[in-house]
All heavy atoms as a GROMACS GRO file, in nm:
protein
  497
    1MET      N    1 -14.220 -11.392  -1.585
    1MET     CA    2 -14.324 -11.479  -1.534
    1MET      C    3 -14.439 -11.484  -1.635
    1MET      O    4 -14.484 -11.382  -1.683
    1MET     CB    5 -14.376 -11.427  -1.399
    1MET     CG    6 -14.496 -11.503  -1.350
    1MET     SD    7 -14.555 -11.461  -1.185
    1MET     CE    8 -14.620 -11.298  -1.209
    2TRP      N    9 -14.484 -11.603  -1.664
    2TRP     CA   10 -14.597 -11.624  -1.754
    2TRP      C   11 -14.712 -11.687  -1.675
    2TRP      O   12 -14.690 -11.769  -1.586
    2TRP     CB   13 -14.561 -11.717  -1.869
    2TRP     CG   14 -14.466 -11.656  -1.966
    2TRP    CD1   15 -14.330 -11.672  -1.967
    2TRP    CD2   16 -14.497 -11.569  -2.074
    2TRP    NE1   17 -14.277 -11.600  -2.071
    2TRP    CE2   18 -14.377 -11.536  -2.139
    2TRP    CE3   19 -14.617 -11.516  -2.124
    2TRP    CZ2   20 -14.372 -11.453  -2.249
    2TRP    CZ3   21 -14.611 -11.433  -2.234
    2TRP    CH2   22 -14.491 -11.402  -2.295
    3ILE      N   23 -14.834 -11.646  -1.709
    3ILE     CA   24 -14.954 -11.702  -1.649
    3ILE      C   25 -15.043 -11.753  -1.762
    3ILE      O   26 -15.078 -11.677  -1.851
    3ILE     CB   27 -15.030 -11.596  -1.566
    3ILE    CG1   28 -14.942 -11.543  -1.454
    3ILE    CG2   29 -15.160 -11.656  -1.510
    3ILE    CD1   30 -15.000 -11.423  -1.383
    4ASP      N   31 -15.076 -11.880  -1.757
    4ASP     CA   32 -15.171 -11.936  -1.853
    4ASP      C   33 -15.309 -11.914  -1.794
    4ASP      O   34 -15.344 -11.973  -1.693
    4ASP     CB   35 -15.143 -12.085  -1.875
    4ASP     CG   36 -15.228 -12.143  -1.986
    4ASP    OD1   37 -15.339 -12.091  -2.010
    4ASP    OD2   38 -15.184 -12.242  -2.047
    5THR      N   39 -15.387 -11.829  -1.856
    5THR     CA   40 -15.516 -11.788  -1.800
    5THR      C   41 -15.632 -11.878  -1.840
    5THR      O   42 -15.746 -11.852  -1.803
    5THR     CB   43 -15.549 -11.644  -1.839
    5THR    OG1   44 -15.560 -11.635  -1.981
    5THR    CG2   45 -15.445 -11.548  -1.788
    6HIS      N   46 -15.605 -11.984  -1.915
    6HIS     CA   47 -15.714 -12.071  -1.958
    6HIS      C   48 -15.655 -12.203  -2.007
    6HIS      O   49 -15.622 -12.217  -2.125
    6HIS     CB   50 -15.794 -12.005  -2.070
    6HIS     CG   51 -15.922 -12.075  -2.100
    6HIS    ND1   52 -16.043 -12.013  -2.090
    6HIS    CD2   53 -15.950 -12.202  -2.138
    6HIS    CE1   54 -16.139 -12.097  -2.122
    6HIS    NE2   55 -16.085 -12.214  -2.151
    7CYS      N   56 -15.643 -12.299  -1.918
    7CYS     CA   57 -15.582 -12.426  -1.955
    7CYS      C   58 -15.661 -12.540  -1.891
    7CYS      O   59 -15.675 -12.545  -1.770
    7CYS     CB   60 -15.437 -12.429  -1.908
    7CYS     SG   61 -15.350 -12.574  -1.963
    8HIS      N   62 -15.709 -12.630  -1.971
    8HIS     CA   63 -15.790 -12.741  -1.922
    8HIS      C   64 -15.704 -12.862  -1.885
    8HIS      O   65 -15.722 -12.971  -1.938
    8HIS     CB   66 -15.896 -12.780  -2.025
    8HIS     CG   67 -16.002 -12.676  -2.043
    8HIS    ND1   68 -16.107 -12.662  -1.956
    8HIS    CD2   69 -16.015 -12.578  -2.136
    8HIS    CE1   70 -16.182 -12.561  -1.995
    8HIS    NE2   71 -16.128 -12.508  -2.104
    9LEU      N   72 -15.610 -12.842  -1.793
    9LEU     CA   73 -15.524 -12.951  -1.750
    9LEU      C   74 -15.603 -13.062  -1.681
    9LEU      O   75 -15.550 -13.171  -1.662
    9LEU     CB   76 -15.416 -12.900  -1.655
    9LEU     CG   77 -15.300 -12.827  -1.721
    9LEU    CD1   78 -15.210 -12.766  -1.614
    9LEU    CD2   79 -15.222 -12.921  -1.810
   10ASP      N   80 -15.726 -13.036  -1.644
   10ASP     CA   81 -15.809 -13.138  -1.582
   10ASP      C   82 -15.874 -13.230  -1.686
   10ASP      O   83 -15.932 -13.332  -1.650
   10ASP     CB   84 -15.918 -13.075  -1.495
   10ASP     CG   85 -16.011 -12.984  -1.575
   10ASP    OD1   86 -15.963 -12.911  -1.664
   10ASP    OD2   87 -16.132 -12.985  -1.547
   11ALA      N   88 -15.860 -13.198  -1.814
   11ALA     CA   89 -15.924 -13.278  -1.920
   11ALA      C   90 -15.863 -13.417  -1.925
   11ALA      O   91 -15.742 -13.437  -1.903
   11ALA     CB   92 -15.907 -13.208  -2.055
   12ASP      N   93 -15.945 -13.515  -1.956
   12ASP     CA   94 -15.901 -13.654  -1.965
   12ASP      C   95 -15.786 -13.671  -2.065
   12ASP      O   96 -15.702 -13.759  -2.048
   12ASP     CB   97 -16.017 -13.744  -2.005
   12ASP     CG   98 -16.124 -13.753  -1.897
   12ASP    OD1   99 -16.096 -13.717  -1.780
   12ASP    OD2  100 -16.237 -13.796  -1.930
   13GLU      N  101 -15.783 -13.588  -2.167
   13GLU     CA  102 -15.677 -13.597  -2.269
   13GLU      C  103 -15.538 -13.579  -2.209
   13GLU      O  104 -15.439 -13.622  -2.269
   13GLU     CB  105 -15.699 -13.493  -2.380
   13GLU     CG  106 -15.821 -13.518  -2.464
   13GLU     CD  107 -15.950 -13.461  -2.407
   13GLU    OE1  108 -15.951 -13.410  -2.292
   13GLU    OE2  109 -16.053 -13.465  -2.476
   14PHE      N  110 -15.528 -13.514  -2.095
   14PHE     CA  111 -15.398 -13.491  -2.030
   14PHE      C  112 -15.362 -13.598  -1.928
   14PHE      O  113 -15.252 -13.595  -1.871
   14PHE     CB  114 -15.395 -13.354  -1.961
   14PHE     CG  115 -15.387 -13.239  -2.055
   14PHE    CD1  116 -15.494 -13.153  -2.069
   14PHE    CD2  117 -15.273 -13.215  -2.130
   14PHE    CE1  118 -15.488 -13.044  -2.155
   14PHE    CE2  119 -15.266 -13.107  -2.218
   14PHE     CZ  120 -15.373 -13.022  -2.230
   15ASP      N  121 -15.450 -13.693  -1.903
   15ASP     CA  122 -15.424 -13.793  -1.799
   15ASP      C  123 -15.292 -13.868  -1.822
   15ASP      O  124 -15.218 -13.894  -1.728
   15ASP     CB  125 -15.538 -13.893  -1.788
   15ASP     CG  126 -15.662 -13.835  -1.720
   15ASP    OD1  127 -15.653 -13.724  -1.663
   15ASP    OD2  128 -15.767 -13.901  -1.724
   16ALA      N  129 -15.262 -13.902  -1.945
   16ALA     CA  130 -15.143 -13.982  -1.974
   16ALA      C  131 -15.012 -13.904  -1.962
   16ALA      O  132 -14.909 -13.962  -1.928
   16ALA     CB  133 -15.154 -14.042  -2.114
   17ASP      N  134 -15.015 -13.774  -1.991
   17ASP     CA  135 -14.889 -13.699  -1.994
   17ASP      C  136 -14.895 -13.563  -1.923
   17ASP      O  137 -14.816 -13.475  -1.952
   17ASP     CB  138 -14.842 -13.681  -2.138
   17ASP     CG  139 -14.934 -13.595  -2.221
   17ASP    OD1  140 -15.049 -13.568  -2.178
   17ASP    OD2  141 -14.894 -13.553  -2.330
   18ARG      N  142 -14.988 -13.548  -1.830
   18ARG     CA  143 -15.006 -13.421  -1.761
   18ARG      C  144 -14.876 -13.371  -1.697
   18ARG      O  145 -14.841 -13.254  -1.708
   18ARG     CB  146 -15.116 -13.432  -1.656
   18ARG     CG  147 -15.149 -13.302  -1.586
   18ARG     CD  148 -15.266 -13.318  -1.489
   18ARG     NE  149 -15.390 -13.344  -1.561
   18ARG     CZ  150 -15.452 -13.462  -1.563
   18ARG    NH1  151 -15.406 -13.564  -1.493
   18ARG    NH2  152 -15.563 -13.478  -1.632
   19ASP      N  153 -14.803 -13.461  -1.632
   19ASP     CA  154 -14.679 -13.420  -1.564
   19ASP      C  155 -14.578 -13.363  -1.662
   19ASP      O  156 -14.512 -13.263  -1.633
   19ASP     CB  157 -14.618 -13.536  -1.487
   19ASP     CG  158 -14.701 -13.576  -1.367
   19ASP    OD1  159 -14.782 -13.494  -1.318
   19ASP    OD2  160 -14.686 -13.691  -1.321
   20SER      N  161 -14.564 -13.424  -1.779
   20SER     CA  162 -14.468 -13.372  -1.877
   20SER      C  163 -14.516 -13.240  -1.937
   20SER      O  164 -14.435 -13.152  -1.968
   20SER     CB  165 -14.438 -13.475  -1.986
   20SER     OG  166 -14.554 -13.505  -2.061
   21VAL      N  167 -14.647 -13.225  -1.953
   21VAL     CA  168 -14.702 -13.097  -2.002
   21VAL      C  169 -14.669 -12.986  -1.902
   21VAL      O  170 -14.622 -12.878  -1.939
   21VAL     CB  171 -14.854 -13.107  -2.024
   21VAL    CG1  172 -14.915 -12.970  -2.049
   21VAL    CG2  173 -14.885 -13.202  -2.137
   22VAL      N  174 -14.690 -13.014  -1.774
   22VAL     CA  175 -14.662 -12.915  -1.669
   22VAL      C  176 -14.512 -12.886  -1.664
   22VAL      O  177 -14.471 -12.770  -1.652
   22VAL     CB  178 -14.714 -12.964  -1.532
   22VAL    CG1  179 -14.666 -12.874  -1.420
   22VAL    CG2  180 -14.866 -12.971  -1.535
   23GLU      N  181 -14.430 -12.988  -1.676
   23GLU     CA  182 -14.285 -12.970  -1.673
   23GLU      C  183 -14.240 -12.879  -1.788
   23GLU      O  184 -14.158 -12.788  -1.768
   23GLU     CB  185 -14.217 -13.106  -1.684
   23GLU     CG  186 -14.067 -13.102  -1.674
   23GLU     CD  187 -14.007 -13.241  -1.682
   23GLU    OE1  188 -14.061 -13.333  -1.618
   23GLU    OE2  189 -13.905 -13.257  -1.753
   24ARG      N  190 -14.294 -12.901  -1.907
   24ARG     CA  191 -14.257 -12.817  -2.022
   24ARG      C  192 -14.306 -12.673  -2.002
   24ARG      O  193 -14.235 -12.578  -2.036
   24ARG     CB  194 -14.314 -12.876  -2.151
   24ARG     CG  195 -14.244 -13.002  -2.195
   24ARG     CD  196 -14.279 -13.044  -2.338
   24ARG     NE  197 -14.421 -13.050  -2.366
   24ARG     CZ  198 -14.497 -13.158  -2.348
   24ARG    NH1  199 -14.443 -13.269  -2.298
   24ARG    NH2  200 -14.624 -13.156  -2.379
   25ALA      N  201 -14.425 -12.658  -1.944
   25ALA     CA  202 -14.476 -12.523  -1.919
   25ALA      C  203 -14.386 -12.449  -1.819
   25ALA      O  204 -14.351 -12.333  -1.840
   25ALA     CB  205 -14.619 -12.529  -1.866
   26ARG      N  206 -14.349 -12.518  -1.712
   26ARG     CA  207 -14.260 -12.455  -1.613
   26ARG      C  208 -14.126 -12.420  -1.675
   26ARG      O  209 -14.070 -12.314  -1.648
   26ARG     CB  210 -14.243 -12.547  -1.494
   26ARG     CG  211 -14.366 -12.549  -1.405
   26ARG     CD  212 -14.341 -12.626  -1.277
   26ARG     NE  213 -14.457 -12.610  -1.189
   26ARG     CZ  214 -14.506 -12.706  -1.114
   26ARG    NH1  215 -14.449 -12.825  -1.114
   26ARG    NH2  216 -14.610 -12.683  -1.038
   27ALA      N  217 -14.071 -12.509  -1.757
   27ALA     CA  218 -13.944 -12.483  -1.824
   27ALA      C  219 -13.952 -12.361  -1.915
   27ALA      O  220 -13.854 -12.290  -1.935
   27ALA     CB  221 -13.900 -12.606  -1.903
   28ALA      N  222 -14.072 -12.336  -1.968
   28ALA     CA  223 -14.093 -12.220  -2.055
   28ALA      C  224 -14.123 -12.092  -1.976
   28ALA      O  225 -14.142 -11.987  -2.034
   28ALA     CB  226 -14.207 -12.248  -2.152
   29GLY      N  227 -14.129 -12.102  -1.842
   29GLY     CA  228 -14.150 -11.984  -1.759
   29GLY      C  229 -14.291 -11.964  -1.708
   29GLY      O  230 -14.321 -11.863  -1.647
   30VAL      N  231 -14.380 -12.061  -1.732
   30VAL     CA  232 -14.517 -12.050  -1.681
   30VAL      C  233 -14.515 -12.082  -1.531
   30VAL      O  234 -14.470 -12.188  -1.491
   30VAL     CB  235 -14.613 -12.146  -1.754
   30VAL    CG1  236 -14.753 -12.140  -1.693
   30VAL    CG2  237 -14.618 -12.113  -1.902
   31SER      N  238 -14.563 -11.987  -1.451
   31SER     CA  239 -14.559 -12.008  -1.306
   31SER      C  240 -14.698 -12.019  -1.243
   31SER      O  241 -14.709 -12.061  -1.129
   31SER     CB  242 -14.482 -11.896  -1.238
   31SER     OG  243 -14.543 -11.771  -1.263
   32MET      N  244 -14.801 -11.981  -1.317
   32MET     CA  245 -14.938 -11.992  -1.266
   32MET      C  246 -15.029 -12.033  -1.379
   32MET      O  247 -15.009 -11.995  -1.494
   32MET     CB  248 -14.984 -11.859  -1.207
   32MET     CG  249 -14.907 -11.824  -1.082
   32MET     SD  250 -14.939 -11.664  -1.002
   32MET     CE  251 -15.097 -11.614  -1.046
   33VAL      N  252 -15.132 -12.112  -1.344
   33VAL     CA  253 -15.228 -12.161  -1.444
   33VAL      C  254 -15.368 -12.151  -1.387
   33VAL      O  255 -15.391 -12.185  -1.271
   33VAL     CB  256 -15.199 -12.309  -1.481
   33VAL    CG1  257 -15.302 -12.361  -1.578
   33VAL    CG2  258 -15.059 -12.324  -1.538
   34VAL      N  259 -15.462 -12.105  -1.467
   34VAL     CA  260 -15.603 -12.102  -1.431
   34VAL      C  261 -15.669 -12.219  -1.501
   34VAL      O  262 -15.659 -12.234  -1.622
   34VAL     CB  263 -15.671 -11.970  -1.473
   34VAL    CG1  264 -15.819 -11.974  -1.442
   34VAL    CG2  265 -15.604 -11.851  -1.404
   35ILE      N  266 -15.735 -12.306  -1.422
   35ILE     CA  267 -15.804 -12.422  -1.478
   35ILE      C  268 -15.955 -12.399  -1.464
   35ILE      O  269 -16.010 -12.412  -1.356
   35ILE     CB  270 -15.766 -12.551  -1.403
   35ILE    CG1  271 -15.615 -12.576  -1.411
   35ILE    CG2  272 -15.844 -12.670  -1.460
   35ILE    CD1  273 -15.569 -12.694  -1.329
   36PRO      N  274 -16.022 -12.362  -1.574
   36PRO     CA  275 -16.168 -12.345  -1.568
   36PRO      C  276 -16.238 -12.478  -1.592
   36PRO      O  277 -16.233 -12.530  -1.703
   36PRO     CB  278 -16.197 -12.245  -1.681
   36PRO     CG  279 -16.089 -12.269  -1.780
   36PRO     CD  280 -15.969 -12.318  -1.702
   37PRO      N  281 -16.301 -12.537  -1.491
   37PRO     CA  282 -16.372 -12.663  -1.513
   37PRO      C  283 -16.480 -12.647  -1.621
   37PRO      O  284 -16.549 -12.546  -1.625
   37PRO     CB  285 -16.435 -12.694  -1.377
   37PRO     CG  286 -16.356 -12.615  -1.278
   37PRO     CD  287 -16.312 -12.493  -1.351
   38GLY      N  288 -16.490 -12.747  -1.707
   38GLY     CA  289 -16.587 -12.739  -1.815
   38GLY      C  290 -16.730 -12.765  -1.771
   38GLY      O  291 -16.824 -12.735  -1.843
   39HIS      N  292 -16.746 -12.821  -1.652
   39HIS     CA  293 -16.879 -12.856  -1.602
   39HIS      C  294 -16.871 -12.863  -1.451
   39HIS      O  295 -16.764 -12.890  -1.395
   39HIS     CB  296 -16.920 -12.992  -1.662
   39HIS     CG  297 -17.062 -13.029  -1.632
   39HIS    ND1  298 -17.096 -13.095  -1.516
   39HIS    CD2  299 -17.176 -13.011  -1.701
   39HIS    CE1  300 -17.226 -13.116  -1.516
   39HIS    NE2  301 -17.278 -13.066  -1.627
   40VAL      N  302 -16.982 -12.842  -1.385
   40VAL     CA  303 -16.985 -12.845  -1.239
   40VAL      C  304 -16.933 -12.979  -1.185
   40VAL      O  305 -16.871 -12.984  -1.079
   40VAL     CB  306 -17.125 -12.810  -1.185
   40VAL    CG1  307 -17.224 -12.921  -1.216
   40VAL    CG2  308 -17.121 -12.782  -1.037
   41ASP      N  309 -16.952 -13.086  -1.261
   41ASP     CA  310 -16.904 -13.218  -1.219
   41ASP      C  311 -16.751 -13.230  -1.225
   41ASP      O  312 -16.695 -13.327  -1.176
   41ASP     CB  313 -16.964 -13.327  -1.306
   41ASP     CG  314 -17.114 -13.341  -1.288
   41ASP    OD1  315 -17.166 -13.294  -1.184
   41ASP    OD2  316 -17.179 -13.398  -1.377
   42HIS      N  317 -16.685 -13.134  -1.285
   42HIS     CA  318 -16.540 -13.139  -1.303
   42HIS      C  319 -16.463 -13.063  -1.195
   42HIS      O  320 -16.340 -13.062  -1.197
   42HIS     CB  321 -16.501 -13.085  -1.439
   42HIS     CG  322 -16.562 -13.160  -1.553
   42HIS    ND1  323 -16.555 -13.116  -1.683
   42HIS    CD2  324 -16.633 -13.276  -1.557
   42HIS    CE1  325 -16.618 -13.200  -1.761
   42HIS    NE2  326 -16.667 -13.298  -1.688
   43PHE      N  327 -16.532 -12.997  -1.103
   43PHE     CA  328 -16.464 -12.918  -1.000
   43PHE      C  329 -16.365 -13.001  -0.919
   43PHE      O  330 -16.254 -12.957  -0.891
   43PHE     CB  331 -16.564 -12.851  -0.905
   43PHE     CG  332 -16.613 -12.719  -0.953
   43PHE    CD1  333 -16.739 -12.708  -1.009
   43PHE    CD2  334 -16.534 -12.607  -0.943
   43PHE    CE1  335 -16.785 -12.585  -1.053
   43PHE    CE2  336 -16.579 -12.484  -0.987
   43PHE     CZ  337 -16.706 -12.473  -1.042
   44GLN      N  338 -16.407 -13.120  -0.877
   44GLN     CA  339 -16.321 -13.202  -0.792
   44GLN      C  340 -16.192 -13.239  -0.865
   44GLN      O  341 -16.082 -13.229  -0.809
   44GLN     CB  342 -16.392 -13.328  -0.746
   44GLN     CG  343 -16.307 -13.412  -0.653
   44GLN     CD  344 -16.383 -13.531  -0.598
   44GLN    OE1  345 -16.503 -13.545  -0.618
   44GLN    NE2  346 -16.313 -13.617  -0.528
   45LYS      N  347 -16.202 -13.281  -0.990
   45LYS     CA  348 -16.081 -13.318  -1.064
   45LYS      C  349 -15.993 -13.197  -1.086
   45LYS      O  350 -15.870 -13.205  -1.072
   45LYS     CB  351 -16.115 -13.385  -1.197
   45LYS     CG  352 -15.989 -13.434  -1.268
   45LYS     CD  353 -16.021 -13.517  -1.389
   45LYS     CE  354 -15.892 -13.567  -1.453
   45LYS     NZ  355 -15.918 -13.640  -1.576
   46ALA      N  356 -16.051 -13.082  -1.120
   46ALA     CA  357 -15.972 -12.960  -1.139
   46ALA      C  358 -15.897 -12.926  -1.011
   46ALA      O  359 -15.779 -12.889  -1.014
   46ALA     CB  360 -16.062 -12.845  -1.182
   47ARG      N  361 -15.963 -12.938  -0.898
   47ARG     CA  362 -15.900 -12.910  -0.769
   47ARG      C  363 -15.786 -13.009  -0.742
   47ARG      O  364 -15.678 -12.972  -0.699
   47ARG     CB  365 -16.003 -12.915  -0.657
   47ARG     CG  366 -15.951 -12.878  -0.522
   47ARG     CD  367 -16.058 -12.869  -0.413
   47ARG     NE  368 -16.179 -12.948  -0.433
   47ARG     CZ  369 -16.297 -12.899  -0.472
   47ARG    NH1  370 -16.311 -12.769  -0.492
   47ARG    NH2  371 -16.402 -12.978  -0.486
   48GLN      N  372 -15.810 -13.137  -0.771
   48GLN     CA  373 -15.708 -13.239  -0.750
   48GLN      C  374 -15.586 -13.215  -0.839
   48GLN      O  375 -15.473 -13.228  -0.795
   48GLN     CB  376 -15.765 -13.378  -0.777
   48GLN     CG  377 -15.861 -13.425  -0.672
   48GLN     CD  378 -15.931 -13.555  -0.712
   48GLN    OE1  379 -15.939 -13.590  -0.829
   48GLN    NE2  380 -15.982 -13.624  -0.612
   49VAL      N  381 -15.611 -13.180  -0.965
   49VAL     CA  382 -15.501 -13.153  -1.057
   49VAL      C  383 -15.420 -13.033  -1.009
   49VAL      O  384 -15.297 -13.037  -1.002
   49VAL     CB  385 -15.553 -13.130  -1.201
   49VAL    CG1  386 -15.445 -13.073  -1.290
   49VAL    CG2  387 -15.608 -13.260  -1.258
   50ALA      N  388 -15.489 -12.925  -0.975
   50ALA     CA  389 -15.420 -12.804  -0.929
   50ALA      C  390 -15.336 -12.832  -0.806
   50ALA      O  391 -15.220 -12.791  -0.797
   50ALA     CB  392 -15.522 -12.694  -0.901
   51THR      N  393 -15.392 -12.903  -0.711
   51THR     CA  394 -15.320 -12.935  -0.588
   51THR      C  395 -15.203 -13.030  -0.618
   51THR      O  396 -15.093 -13.011  -0.567
   51THR     CB  397 -15.414 -12.999  -0.486
   51THR    OG1  398 -15.520 -12.907  -0.458
   51THR    CG2  399 -15.343 -13.031  -0.356
   52GLY      N  400 -15.226 -13.126  -0.702
   52GLY     CA  401 -15.125 -13.226  -0.732
   52GLY      C  402 -15.002 -13.172  -0.802
   52GLY      O  403 -14.893 -13.225  -0.786
   53ILE      N  404 -15.019 -13.065  -0.879
   53ILE     CA  405 -14.903 -13.009  -0.949
   53ILE      C  406 -14.855 -12.879  -0.885
   53ILE      O  407 -14.769 -12.812  -0.939
   53ILE     CB  408 -14.930 -12.989  -1.099
   53ILE    CG1  409 -15.047 -12.895  -1.124
   53ILE    CG2  410 -14.956 -13.123  -1.165
   53ILE    CD1  411 -15.073 -12.869  -1.271
   54GLY      N  412 -14.911 -12.847  -0.769
   54GLY     CA  413 -14.862 -12.733  -0.694
   54GLY      C  414 -14.896 -12.597  -0.754
   54GLY      O  415 -14.819 -12.503  -0.742
   55LEU      N  416 -15.012 -12.587  -0.815
   55LEU     CA  417 -15.052 -12.458  -0.873
   55LEU      C  418 -15.085 -12.359  -0.763
   55LEU      O  419 -15.140 -12.393  -0.660
   55LEU     CB  420 -15.175 -12.475  -0.963
   55LEU     CG  421 -15.154 -12.556  -1.088
   55LEU    CD1  422 -15.284 -12.565  -1.166
   55LEU    CD2  423 -15.047 -12.496  -1.176
   56ARG      N  424 -15.055 -12.235  -0.789
   56ARG     CA  425 -15.087 -12.130  -0.694
   56ARG      C  426 -15.221 -12.066  -0.723
   56ARG      O  427 -15.267 -11.981  -0.651
   56ARG     CB  428 -14.978 -12.022  -0.697
   56ARG     CG  429 -14.846 -12.074  -0.647
   56ARG     CD  430 -14.748 -11.964  -0.633
   56ARG     NE  431 -14.700 -11.921  -0.764
   56ARG     CZ  432 -14.630 -11.812  -0.785
   56ARG    NH1  433 -14.600 -11.734  -0.684
   56ARG    NH2  434 -14.589 -11.781  -0.904
   57MET      N  435 -15.285 -12.106  -0.832
   57MET     CA  436 -15.410 -12.042  -0.870
   57MET      C  437 -15.494 -12.139  -0.950
   57MET      O  438 -15.442 -12.216  -1.030
   57MET     CB  439 -15.378 -11.919  -0.956
   57MET     CG  440 -15.495 -11.838  -0.999
   57MET     SD  441 -15.433 -11.698  -1.095
   57MET     CE  442 -15.570 -11.589  -1.081
   58ARG      N  443 -15.623 -12.137  -0.928
   58ARG     CA  444 -15.715 -12.214  -1.012
   58ARG      C  445 -15.847 -12.139  -1.019
   58ARG      O  446 -15.875 -12.053  -0.937
   58ARG     CB  447 -15.734 -12.355  -0.960
   58ARG     CG  448 -15.810 -12.361  -0.830
   58ARG     CD  449 -15.834 -12.507  -0.793
   58ARG     NE  450 -15.911 -12.514  -0.671
   58ARG     CZ  451 -15.859 -12.514  -0.550
   58ARG    NH1  452 -15.730 -12.506  -0.534
   58ARG    NH2  453 -15.937 -12.520  -0.444
   59SER      N  454 -15.928 -12.176  -1.113
   59SER     CA  455 -16.054 -12.108  -1.134
   59SER      C  456 -16.163 -12.166  -1.045
   59SER      O  457 -16.168 -12.286  -1.021
   59SER     CB  458 -16.096 -12.121  -1.280
   59SER     OG  459 -16.222 -12.062  -1.300
   60GLY      N  460 -16.253 -12.082  -1.000
   60GLY     CA  461 -16.368 -12.126  -0.924
   60GLY      C  462 -16.494 -12.109  -1.004
   60GLY      O  463 -16.603 -12.107  -0.949
   61CYS      N  464 -16.482 -12.094  -1.134
   61CYS     CA  465 -16.599 -12.071  -1.218
   61CYS      C  466 -16.621 -12.191  -1.309
   61CYS      O  467 -16.540 -12.282  -1.317
   61CYS     CB  468 -16.581 -11.945  -1.301
   61CYS     SG  469 -16.443 -11.959  -1.419
   62ILE      N  470 -16.731 -12.189  -1.380
   62ILE     CA  471 -16.761 -12.294  -1.478
   62ILE      C  472 -16.741 -12.234  -1.615
   62ILE      O  473 -16.783 -12.123  -1.644
   62ILE     CB  474 -16.907 -12.342  -1.462
   62ILE    CG1  475 -16.927 -12.404  -1.326
   62ILE    CG2  476 -16.941 -12.442  -1.574
   62ILE    CD1  477 -17.072 -12.439  -1.296
   63HIS      N  478 -16.675 -12.310  -1.702
   63HIS     CA  479 -16.653 -12.268  -1.839
   63HIS      C  480 -16.787 -12.242  -1.905
   63HIS      O  481 -16.880 -12.322  -1.893
   63HIS     CB  482 -16.577 -12.376  -1.913
   63HIS     CG  483 -16.525 -12.333  -2.045
   63HIS    ND1  484 -16.605 -12.320  -2.154
   63HIS    CD2  485 -16.400 -12.300  -2.084
   63HIS    CE1  486 -16.533 -12.280  -2.256
   63HIS    NE2  487 -16.407 -12.269  -2.216
   64CYS      N  488 -16.800 -12.132  -1.973
   64CYS     CA  489 -16.931 -12.094  -2.029
   64CYS      C  490 -16.949 -12.136  -2.173
   64CYS      O  491 -17.046 -12.098  -2.236
   64CYS     CB  492 -16.950 -11.944  -2.016
   64CYS     SG  493 -16.825 -11.847  -2.102
   65GLY      N  494 -16.857 -12.212  -2.230
   65GLY     CA  495 -16.864 -12.250  -2.370
   65GLY      C  496 -16.950 -12.360  -2.394
   65GLY      O  497 -17.015 -12.436  -2.418
   0.00000   0.00000   0.00000
């Protein structure tokens, strides 16, 4: 089992191919992903992405970078 502890799947750059990115990650054995929203305004999209792809875990914090 692999866990990606820092993946911005909520980023706009993934909008076009998010499903294929997730499919490849699952095929590689990734079973959980933490999505740290980059800004407080991104919480809703991060939550939608996590729910939409059936993630078992997501971040409740704001990226500090």
